[in-house]
LUMKOLTOR-699009 format. One record per residue: residue number from 1; residue in three letters; x, y, z of N, C-alpha, C, O, CB in turn. Coordinates in Angstrom, 1 decimal. Glycine has a CB too. Example, Ala and Ser with C-alpha at 12.3 -4.5 7.8 and 13.67 -1.06 7.14 Angstrom:
# residues 2
1, ALA, 13.2, -5.7, 7.8, 12.3, -4.5, 7.8, 13.2, -3.3, 7.8, 14.2, -3.3, 8.5, 11.3, -4.5, 9.0;
2, SER, 12.8, -2.2, 7.1, 13.7, -1.1, 7.1, 12.9, 0.0, 7.9, 13.4, 1.1, 8.0, 14.1, -0.6, 5.7;
# end
This chain:
# residues 77
1, MET, -26.9, -23.0, -16.6, -26.6, -22.3, -15.4, -25.1, -22.6, -15.0, -24.8, -23.8, -15.0, -27.6, -22.6, -14.2;
2, GLY, -24.3, -21.6, -14.7, -22.9, -21.8, -14.4, -22.7, -22.0, -12.9, -23.6, -22.0, -12.1, -22.1, -20.6, -14.9;
3, SER, -21.5, -22.2, -12.6, -21.1, -22.3, -11.2, -19.8, -21.5, -11.0, -19.1, -21.2, -11.9, -20.9, -23.8, -10.9;
4, ALA, -19.5, -21.2, -9.7, -18.3, -20.4, -9.4, -17.5, -21.2, -8.4, -18.1, -21.7, -7.4, -18.7, -19.0, -8.9;
5, HIS, -16.2, -21.2, -8.6, -15.3, -21.9, -7.6, -14.2, -21.0, -7.4, -13.1, -21.3, -7.9, -14.9, -23.3, -8.2;
6, ALA, -14.4, -20.0, -6.6, -13.3, -19.0, -6.3, -12.3, -19.6, -5.3, -12.6, -20.5, -4.5, -13.9, -17.7, -5.6;
7, LEU, -11.0, -19.2, -5.5, -10.0, -19.7, -4.6, -9.7, -18.8, -3.4, -9.9, -17.6, -3.6, -8.7, -19.9, -5.4;
8, ASP, -9.4, -19.4, -2.3, -9.0, -18.5, -1.2, -7.5, -18.2, -1.3, -6.9, -18.6, -2.3, -9.3, -19.3, 0.2;
9, LEU, -6.9, -17.5, -0.4, -5.5, -17.0, -0.5, -4.6, -18.2, -0.7, -3.6, -18.1, -1.5, -5.1, -16.2, 0.7;
10, SER, -4.7, -19.3, 0.1, -3.8, -20.4, 0.0, -3.9, -21.0, -1.4, -2.9, -21.5, -2.0, -4.1, -21.5, 1.0;
11, GLY, -5.1, -21.1, -2.0, -5.3, -21.6, -3.4, -4.6, -20.7, -4.4, -4.1, -21.2, -5.4, -6.7, -21.8, -3.7;
12, LEU, -4.6, -19.4, -4.2, -4.0, -18.5, -5.1, -2.5, -18.5, -5.1, -1.8, -18.0, -6.0, -4.5, -17.1, -4.8;
13, GLU, -1.9, -19.1, -4.0, -0.5, -19.2, -3.9, 0.1, -20.3, -4.6, 1.3, -20.5, -4.6, -0.1, -19.2, -2.4;
14, SER, -0.7, -21.1, -5.3, -0.2, -22.3, -6.0, 0.6, -21.9, -7.2, 0.4, -20.8, -7.8, -1.4, -23.2, -6.5;
15, PRO, 1.7, -22.6, -7.5, 2.6, -22.2, -8.6, 1.9, -22.3, -10.0, 2.5, -21.7, -10.9, 3.8, -23.1, -8.6;
16, ASP, 0.8, -22.9, -10.1, 0.1, -23.0, -11.4, -1.0, -21.8, -11.6, -1.7, -21.8, -12.5, -0.6, -24.3, -11.6;
17, ILE, -0.9, -20.9, -10.6, -1.9, -19.8, -10.6, -1.1, -18.5, -10.8, -0.1, -18.3, -10.2, -2.7, -19.7, -9.3;
18, THR, -1.6, -17.6, -11.7, -1.0, -16.3, -11.9, -2.1, -15.3, -11.5, -3.3, -15.4, -12.0, -0.5, -16.0, -13.4;
19, LEU, -1.8, -14.3, -10.7, -2.8, -13.4, -10.2, -2.4, -12.0, -10.6, -1.3, -11.6, -10.6, -2.9, -13.5, -8.6;
20, TRP, -3.4, -11.2, -11.1, -3.2, -9.8, -11.4, -4.2, -8.9, -10.7, -5.3, -9.4, -10.2, -3.4, -9.6, -13.0;
21, ALA, -3.8, -7.7, -10.5, -4.7, -6.7, -9.9, -4.8, -5.4, -10.8, -3.8, -5.1, -11.4, -4.2, -6.3, -8.4;
22, ILE, -5.9, -4.8, -10.8, -6.1, -3.5, -11.5, -6.3, -2.5, -10.5, -7.1, -2.6, -9.6, -7.3, -3.6, -12.5;
23, TRP, -5.5, -1.4, -10.6, -5.5, -0.3, -9.6, -6.0, 1.0, -10.3, -5.6, 1.2, -11.5, -4.2, -0.1, -9.0;
24, ASP, -6.7, 1.8, -9.6, -7.1, 3.1, -10.1, -6.5, 4.1, -9.0, -7.1, 4.4, -8.0, -8.7, 3.3, -10.2;
25, GLY, -5.2, 4.5, -9.3, -4.5, 5.2, -8.3, -4.2, 4.3, -7.1, -3.5, 3.3, -7.3, -5.3, 6.5, -7.8;
26, ASP, -4.7, 4.7, -5.9, -4.5, 3.9, -4.7, -5.6, 2.9, -4.4, -5.6, 2.3, -3.4, -4.2, 4.8, -3.5;
27, THR, -6.6, 2.9, -5.3, -7.8, 2.1, -5.1, -7.7, 0.8, -5.9, -7.5, 0.8, -7.1, -9.1, 2.9, -5.5;
28, LEU, -7.9, -0.3, -5.3, -8.0, -1.6, -5.9, -9.3, -1.7, -6.7, -10.4, -1.7, -6.1, -7.8, -2.8, -4.9;
29, ALA, -9.2, -1.8, -8.0, -10.4, -1.8, -8.9, -10.9, -3.3, -9.1, -12.1, -3.5, -9.2, -10.1, -1.2, -10.2;
30, GLY, -9.9, -4.2, -9.2, -10.3, -5.6, -9.4, -9.1, -6.5, -9.4, -8.0, -6.1, -9.5, -11.1, -5.7, -10.7;
31, VAL, -9.5, -7.8, -9.4, -8.5, -8.9, -9.4, -8.9, -10.0, -10.4, -10.1, -10.1, -10.6, -8.2, -9.4, -8.0;
32, GLY, -8.0, -10.7, -10.9, -8.3, -11.9, -11.7, -7.1, -12.8, -11.7, -6.0, -12.4, -11.5, -8.7, -11.5, -13.1;
33, ALA, -7.4, -14.1, -11.9, -6.3, -15.1, -11.9, -6.6, -16.1, -13.0, -7.7, -16.3, -13.5, -6.3, -15.8, -10.5;
34, LEU, -5.5, -16.7, -13.4, -5.5, -17.8, -14.4, -4.8, -19.0, -13.8, -3.7, -18.9, -13.3, -4.7, -17.3, -15.7;
35, LYS, -5.5, -20.1, -13.9, -4.9, -21.4, -13.5, -4.6, -22.2, -14.7, -5.5, -22.5, -15.5, -5.9, -22.1, -12.5;
36, ARG, -3.4, -22.7, -14.8, -3.0, -23.6, -15.9, -3.4, -25.0, -15.5, -3.0, -25.5, -14.5, -1.5, -23.5, -16.2;
37, LEU, -4.3, -25.6, -16.3, -4.7, -27.0, -16.0, -3.9, -28.0, -16.8, -3.7, -29.1, -16.3, -6.2, -27.1, -16.4;
38, SER, -3.4, -27.6, -18.0, -2.5, -28.4, -18.8, -1.8, -27.5, -19.7, -2.0, -26.3, -19.7, -3.3, -29.6, -19.5;
39, ALA, -1.0, -28.0, -20.6, -0.2, -27.2, -21.5, -1.1, -26.3, -22.4, -0.7, -25.2, -22.7, 0.7, -28.1, -22.4;
40, ASP, -2.3, -26.8, -22.7, -3.1, -26.1, -23.6, -4.5, -25.7, -23.0, -5.4, -25.2, -23.8, -3.4, -26.8, -24.9;
41, HIS, -4.6, -25.8, -21.7, -5.9, -25.6, -21.1, -5.7, -24.7, -19.8, -4.9, -25.0, -18.9, -6.6, -26.9, -20.7;
42, GLY, -6.4, -23.6, -19.8, -6.4, -22.7, -18.6, -7.8, -22.4, -18.1, -8.8, -22.6, -18.8, -5.6, -21.4, -18.9;
43, GLU, -7.9, -21.9, -16.9, -9.2, -21.5, -16.3, -9.1, -20.2, -15.6, -8.2, -20.0, -14.8, -9.7, -22.6, -15.4;
44, VAL, -10.0, -19.3, -15.9, -10.1, -18.0, -15.1, -10.6, -18.3, -13.7, -11.5, -19.1, -13.5, -11.1, -17.0, -15.8;
45, LYS, -9.8, -17.8, -12.7, -10.2, -18.0, -11.3, -10.3, -16.7, -10.6, -9.6, -15.7, -10.9, -9.1, -18.9, -10.7;
46, SER, -11.1, -16.7, -9.6, -11.2, -15.6, -8.6, -11.2, -14.2, -9.2, -10.6, -13.3, -8.7, -10.0, -15.7, -7.7;
47, MET, -12.0, -14.0, -10.3, -12.1, -12.7, -10.9, -13.2, -11.9, -10.1, -14.3, -12.4, -9.8, -12.5, -12.8, -12.4;
48, HIS, -12.8, -10.7, -9.8, -13.7, -9.8, -9.0, -13.4, -8.3, -9.3, -12.3, -7.9, -9.4, -13.6, -10.1, -7.5;
49, THR, -14.5, -7.6, -9.5, -14.4, -6.1, -9.6, -15.0, -5.4, -8.5, -16.1, -5.8, -8.1, -15.0, -5.6, -11.0;
50, ALA, -14.3, -4.5, -7.9, -14.9, -3.7, -6.7, -16.2, -3.1, -7.1, -16.3, -2.6, -8.2, -13.9, -2.7, -6.2;
51, GLU, -17.1, -3.1, -6.2, -18.5, -2.5, -6.6, -18.4, -1.1, -7.1, -19.1, -0.7, -8.0, -19.4, -2.6, -5.3;
52, ALA, -17.6, -0.3, -6.5, -17.4, 1.1, -6.9, -16.8, 1.3, -8.3, -17.0, 2.3, -8.9, -16.6, 1.9, -5.9;
53, MET, -16.2, 0.2, -8.8, -15.5, 0.3, -10.1, -16.3, -0.4, -11.2, -15.9, -0.4, -12.4, -14.2, -0.3, -10.0;
54, ARG, -17.4, -1.0, -10.9, -18.2, -1.7, -11.9, -18.8, -0.7, -12.9, -19.2, 0.4, -12.6, -19.4, -2.5, -11.2;
55, GLY, -18.9, -1.2, -14.1, -19.4, -0.3, -15.2, -18.4, 0.6, -15.8, -18.7, 1.4, -16.6, -20.5, 0.4, -14.7;
56, ARG, -17.1, 0.5, -15.3, -16.0, 1.4, -15.8, -15.0, 0.7, -16.7, -14.0, 1.3, -17.1, -15.3, 2.1, -14.7;
57, GLY, -15.2, -0.6, -17.0, -14.4, -1.4, -17.9, -13.3, -2.2, -17.2, -12.5, -2.8, -17.9, -13.8, -0.4, -18.8;
58, ALA, -13.2, -2.1, -15.9, -12.1, -2.9, -15.2, -12.2, -4.4, -15.4, -11.2, -5.0, -15.7, -12.1, -2.5, -13.7;
59, GLY, -13.4, -4.9, -15.3, -13.6, -6.3, -15.4, -13.3, -6.8, -16.9, -12.7, -7.8, -17.1, -15.0, -6.7, -15.0;
60, ARG, -13.8, -6.0, -17.8, -13.6, -6.3, -19.2, -12.1, -6.3, -19.5, -11.6, -7.1, -20.3, -14.3, -5.3, -20.1;
61, ALA, -11.4, -5.3, -19.0, -9.9, -5.2, -19.2, -9.2, -6.4, -18.6, -8.3, -6.9, -19.2, -9.4, -3.9, -18.7;
62, MET, -9.6, -6.8, -17.4, -9.0, -7.9, -16.7, -9.2, -9.2, -17.6, -8.2, -9.9, -17.8, -9.5, -8.1, -15.3;
63, LEU, -10.4, -9.4, -18.0, -10.7, -10.6, -18.8, -9.9, -10.7, -20.1, -9.4, -11.7, -20.4, -12.2, -10.8, -19.0;
64, ALA, -9.8, -9.5, -20.8, -9.1, -9.4, -22.0, -7.6, -9.7, -21.7, -7.0, -10.4, -22.5, -9.2, -8.1, -22.6;
65, HIS, -7.1, -9.2, -20.6, -5.7, -9.5, -20.3, -5.4, -11.0, -20.0, -4.5, -11.6, -20.5, -5.3, -8.7, -19.1;
66, ILE, -6.3, -11.6, -19.2, -6.2, -13.0, -18.9, -6.2, -13.9, -20.2, -5.4, -14.8, -20.4, -7.3, -13.5, -17.9;
67, ILE, -7.2, -13.6, -21.1, -7.3, -14.3, -22.3, -6.0, -14.1, -23.2, -5.5, -15.1, -23.7, -8.5, -13.9, -23.1;
68, ALA, -5.5, -12.9, -23.3, -4.3, -12.7, -24.1, -3.1, -13.4, -23.5, -2.3, -14.0, -24.3, -4.0, -11.2, -24.1;
69, VAL, -2.9, -13.4, -22.2, -1.8, -14.1, -21.5, -1.9, -15.6, -21.8, -1.0, -16.3, -22.1, -1.8, -13.8, -20.0;
70, ALA, -3.1, -16.1, -21.7, -3.4, -17.6, -21.9, -3.0, -18.0, -23.3, -2.4, -19.0, -23.5, -4.8, -17.9, -21.5;
71, ARG, -3.5, -17.2, -24.3, -3.2, -17.5, -25.7, -1.7, -17.4, -25.9, -1.1, -18.2, -26.6, -3.9, -16.5, -26.6;
72, ASP, -1.0, -16.4, -25.4, 0.4, -16.2, -25.5, 1.2, -17.4, -24.9, 2.3, -17.8, -25.4, 0.9, -14.9, -24.9;
73, ALA, 0.6, -18.0, -23.9, 1.2, -19.2, -23.3, 0.9, -20.5, -23.9, 1.2, -21.6, -23.5, 0.8, -19.2, -21.8;
74, GLY, 0.1, -20.4, -25.0, -0.2, -21.6, -25.8, -1.5, -22.3, -25.4, -1.8, -23.5, -25.8, 0.9, -22.6, -25.7;
75, MET, -2.3, -21.7, -24.5, -3.6, -22.3, -24.1, -4.6, -22.0, -25.2, -4.8, -20.8, -25.5, -4.0, -21.7, -22.7;
76, SER, -5.2, -23.0, -25.7, -6.3, -22.8, -26.7, -7.7, -23.1, -26.1, -8.7, -22.9, -26.8, -6.1, -23.8, -27.8;
77, ARG, -7.7, -23.5, -24.9, -9.0, -23.6, -24.2, -8.9, -23.3, -22.7, -9.9, -23.4, -22.0, -9.6, -25.0, -24.4;
# end
């Protein structure tokens, strides 16, 4: 069984956090963040898809983007 540790706004303002948003026109579809824990280690933080946008691929696209950015930054875990 997993656990969730979402960050509040002050936590997301940390310099080791990168935050992205997915928009569908003027509608916020979802958000996701990556926290760098070390040079080769990152953690997905505060990922959320708006209820109205679920099942449309926004969450999948956000996770794929976060993983790609982490790999490009040298994070292997």
